[in-house]
Backbone as a printed PyTorch tensor [residue, N CA C, xyz], in Angstrom:
tensor([[[ 0.8480, -1.1800,  0.0000],
         [ 0.0000,  0.0000,  0.0000],
         [ 0.8860,  1.2340,  0.0000]],

        [[ 0.6870,  2.1090, -0.9420],
         [ 1.4890,  3.3240, -1.0590],
         [ 0.9440,  4.4010, -0.1130]],

        [[ 1.8660,  5.1970,  0.4030],
         [ 1.4780,  6.3010,  1.2760],
         [ 1.0050,  7.4820,  0.4380]],

        [[ 0.0520,  8.2160,  0.9790],
         [-0.3930,  9.4200,  0.2810],
         [ 0.6800, 10.5000,  0.4020]],

        [[ 0.5260, 11.5430, -0.3870],
         [ 1.4940, 12.6410, -0.3580],
         [ 1.5590, 13.2670,  1.0310]],

        [[ 0.4020, 13.4770,  1.6300],
         [ 0.3400, 14.0970,  2.9650],
         [ 1.0140, 13.2110,  4.0170]],

        [[ 0.7870, 11.9140,  3.9300],
         [ 1.3940, 10.9820,  4.8880],
         [ 2.9080, 10.9220,  4.7000]],

        [[ 3.3740, 10.9080,  3.4420],
         [ 4.8180, 10.9190,  3.1970],
         [ 5.4580, 12.1860,  3.7310]],

        [[ 4.7850, 13.3040,  3.5660],
         [ 5.3100, 14.5830,  4.0510],
         [ 5.4120, 14.5740,  5.5750]],

        [[ 4.4010, 14.0670,  6.2300],
         [ 4.4190, 14.0010,  7.7050],
         [ 5.4900, 13.0360,  8.2070]],

        [[ 5.5790, 11.8580,  7.5860],
         [ 6.5760, 10.8830,  8.0110],
         [ 7.9900, 11.3840,  7.7590]],

        [[ 8.2000, 12.0800,  6.6610],
         [ 9.5380, 12.6150,  6.3950],
         [ 9.9230, 13.6380,  7.4470]],

        [[ 8.9840, 14.4460,  7.8930],
         [ 9.2580, 15.4170,  8.9520],
         [ 9.5900, 14.7170, 10.2670]],

        [[ 8.8280, 13.6910, 10.6060],
         [ 9.1040, 12.9280, 11.8360],
         [10.4690, 12.2570, 11.7620]],

        [[10.7840, 11.6820, 10.6160],
         [12.0760, 11.0030, 10.4550],
         [13.2220, 11.9920, 10.6020]],

        [[13.0970, 13.1690, 10.0120],
         [14.1800, 14.1490, 10.0650],
         [14.3130, 14.8110, 11.4330]],

        [[13.1990, 15.1190, 12.0740],
         [13.2500, 15.8500, 13.3450],
         [13.5400, 14.9330, 14.5290]],

        [[13.0190, 13.7250, 14.5200],
         [13.2070, 12.8170, 15.6520],
         [14.1880, 11.6940, 15.3170]],

        [[14.0030, 11.0650, 14.1770],
         [14.8090,  9.8950, 13.8240],
         [16.2640, 10.1930, 13.5630]],

        [[16.5560, 11.2670, 12.8550],
         [17.9440, 11.5810, 12.5200],
         [18.7910, 11.8990, 13.7480]],

        [[18.3310, 12.7510, 14.6740],
         [19.1430, 12.9710, 15.8830],
         [19.3460, 11.7040, 16.7170]],

        [[18.3240, 10.8860, 16.8270],
         [18.4600,  9.6300, 17.5700],
         [19.4720,  8.7260, 16.8750]],

        [[19.3990,  8.6520, 15.5620],
         [20.3400,  7.8400, 14.7980],
         [21.7740,  8.3430, 14.9740]],

        [[21.9730,  9.6550, 14.9600],
         [23.3090, 10.2210, 15.1380],
         [23.8870,  9.8530, 16.5000]],

        [[23.0840,  9.9550, 17.5400],
         [23.5560,  9.6050, 18.8880],
         [23.9150,  8.1210, 18.9510]],

        [[23.0920,  7.2850, 18.3760],
         [23.3670,  5.8420, 18.3820],
         [24.6400,  5.5320, 17.5960]],

        [[24.8130,  6.1490, 16.4270],
         [25.9950,  5.8890, 15.6060],
         [27.2710,  6.3290, 16.3190]],

        [[27.2510,  7.5030, 16.9370],
         [28.4310,  7.9910, 17.6550],
         [28.7150,  7.1090, 18.8690]],

        [[27.6870,  6.6630, 19.5510],
         [27.8650,  5.7940, 20.7150],
         [28.4640,  4.4510, 20.3050]],

        [[27.9580,  3.8720, 19.2350],
         [28.4640,  2.5700, 18.7800],
         [29.9180,  2.6880, 18.3420]],

        [[30.2500,  3.7230, 17.5810],
         [31.6370,  3.9010, 17.1390],
         [32.5290,  4.2220, 18.3400]],

        [[31.9990,  4.9160, 19.3290],
         [32.7680,  5.2690, 20.5230],
         [33.0440,  4.0910, 21.4480]],

        [[32.3370,  2.9910, 21.2840],
         [32.5670,  1.8240, 22.1310],
         [33.9190,  1.1820, 21.8610]],

        [[34.4240,  1.3640, 20.6690],
         [35.6890,  0.7610, 20.2770],
         [36.7960,  1.8040, 20.3420]],

        [[38.0110,  1.3090, 20.2900],
         [39.1470,  2.2160, 20.2520],
         [39.0650,  3.0470, 18.9740]],

        [[39.4370,  4.3160, 19.0620],
         [39.2710,  5.2120, 17.9190],
         [40.1190,  4.7520, 16.7280]],

        [[39.4410,  4.5120, 15.5850],
         [40.1690,  4.0840, 14.3800],
         [40.8470,  5.2910, 13.7240]],

        [[41.6750,  5.0430, 12.7100],
         [42.2560,  6.1670, 11.9600],
         [41.1470,  7.0430, 11.3700]],

        [[41.4490,  8.3180, 11.1600],
         [40.4270,  9.2810, 10.7280],
         [39.7840,  8.8830,  9.4030]],

        [[40.5370,  8.3270,  8.4710],
         [39.9650,  7.9450,  7.1790],
         [38.9760,  6.8000,  7.3420]],

        [[39.2740,  5.8620,  8.2540],
         [38.3670,  4.7470,  8.4990],
         [37.1090,  5.2230,  9.2350]],

        [[37.2980,  6.1230, 10.1870],
         [36.1500,  6.6690, 10.9170],
         [35.2300,  7.4380,  9.9660]],

        [[35.8080,  8.2140,  9.0640],
         [35.0160,  8.9290,  8.0730],
         [34.2560,  7.9420,  7.1810]],

        [[34.9230,  6.8770,  6.7730],
         [34.2650,  5.8540,  5.9640],
         [33.1160,  5.1780,  6.6940]],

        [[33.3100,  4.9270,  7.9860],
         [32.2500,  4.3110,  8.7920],
         [31.0350,  5.2260,  8.8480]],

        [[31.2680,  6.5170,  9.1270],
         [30.1470,  7.4570,  9.2100],
         [29.4560,  7.6490,  7.8630]],

        [[30.2170,  7.6830,  6.7800],
         [29.6000,  7.7900,  5.4530],
         [28.7660,  6.5510,  5.1360]],

        [[29.3060,  5.3870,  5.4420],
         [28.5640,  4.1480,  5.2250],
         [27.2870,  4.0840,  6.0540]],

        [[27.3800,  4.4880,  7.3180],
         [26.1910,  4.4980,  8.1730],
         [25.1570,  5.5140,  7.6850]],

        [[25.6360,  6.6410,  7.1690],
         [24.7180,  7.6500,  6.6390],
         [23.9670,  7.1680,  5.4200]],

        [[24.6470,  6.4600,  4.5490],
         [23.9870,  5.9050,  3.3610],
         [23.0410,  4.7820,  3.7700]],

        [[23.4790,  3.9440,  4.6940],
         [22.6310,  2.8350,  5.1570],
         [21.3650,  3.3480,  5.8450]],

        [[21.4670,  4.5210,  6.4860],
         [20.3070,  5.1070,  7.1590],
         [19.3050,  5.6290,  6.1390]],

        [[19.7950,  6.2190,  5.0750],
         [18.9210,  6.8860,  4.1190],
         [18.2060,  5.9220,  3.1700]],

        [[18.8170,  4.8100,  2.8410],
         [18.2370,  3.9040,  1.8420],
         [16.8390,  3.3760,  2.1990]],

        [[16.5760,  2.9520,  3.4300],
         [15.2260,  2.4440,  3.7100],
         [14.1350,  3.5120,  3.6080]],

        [[14.5050,  4.7810,  3.7480],
         [13.5050,  5.8540,  3.7470],
         [13.4170,  6.5740,  2.4070]],

        [[14.0450,  6.0380,  1.3870],
         [14.0510,  6.6710,  0.0710],
         [12.6310,  6.8770, -0.4520]],

        [[11.7780,  5.8950, -0.2960],
         [10.4050,  5.9980, -0.7970],
         [ 9.6070,  7.0550, -0.0530]],

        [[ 9.9130,  7.2690,  1.2140],
         [ 9.1910,  8.2760,  1.9960],
         [ 9.5650,  9.6770,  1.5290]],

        [[10.8500,  9.9010,  1.2720],
         [11.3150, 11.2320,  0.9060],
         [11.0960, 11.5810, -0.5700]],

        [[10.8460, 10.5940, -1.3900],
         [10.7450, 10.8200, -2.8340],
         [ 9.5230, 11.6760, -3.1690]],

        [[ 9.7640, 12.8280, -3.7970],
         [ 8.6870, 13.7000, -4.2580],
         [ 8.0690, 14.5910, -3.2120]],

        [[ 8.6100, 14.6100, -1.9950],
         [ 8.0150, 15.4180, -0.9380],
         [ 8.2240, 16.9110, -1.1940]],

        [[ 9.3010, 17.2860, -1.8410],
         [ 9.5810, 18.6970, -2.0970],
         [ 8.7950, 19.2810, -3.2550]],

        [[ 8.0680, 18.4570, -3.9670],
         [ 7.2680, 18.9340, -5.0990],
         [ 5.8470, 19.2500, -4.6570]],

        [[ 5.1060, 19.8740, -5.5380],
         [ 3.7080, 20.1950, -5.2450],
         [ 2.8980, 18.9080, -5.1150]],

        [[ 1.8150, 18.9850, -4.3580],
         [ 0.9400, 17.8390, -4.1560],
         [ 0.3210, 17.4110, -5.4810]],

        [[ 0.5970, 16.1930, -5.9360],
         [ 0.0480, 15.7540, -7.2220],
         [-1.4640, 15.5300, -7.1870]],

        [[-2.0260, 15.3530, -6.0060],
         [-3.4670, 15.1050, -5.8890],
         [-4.2720, 16.3890, -5.7060]],

        [[-3.5890, 17.5220, -5.5070],
         [-4.3010, 18.7890, -5.2820],
         [-4.9450, 19.2540, -6.5840]],

        [[-6.0830, 19.8410, -6.4250],
         [-6.8090, 20.3770, -7.5960],
         [-6.3500, 21.7980, -7.8740]],

        [[-6.2900, 22.1370, -9.1340],
         [-5.9780, 23.5120, -9.5470],
         [-4.5660, 23.7750, -9.4920]]])
């Protein structure tokens, strides 16, 4: 079942305002549990985690910045 434009817009806002900060804290905590790796490896880890975070929500964010396709006029 596909989400409506309004539902995608609301979920994208919730994901960005609540989910992203929570994800950042979790990612920093998990990486901080281990001994600090070299800076290039740490950067790679954060880039990989950032891409892995965004992929599941691609469908939610797709088309949210455009006008509502279901709106009249």
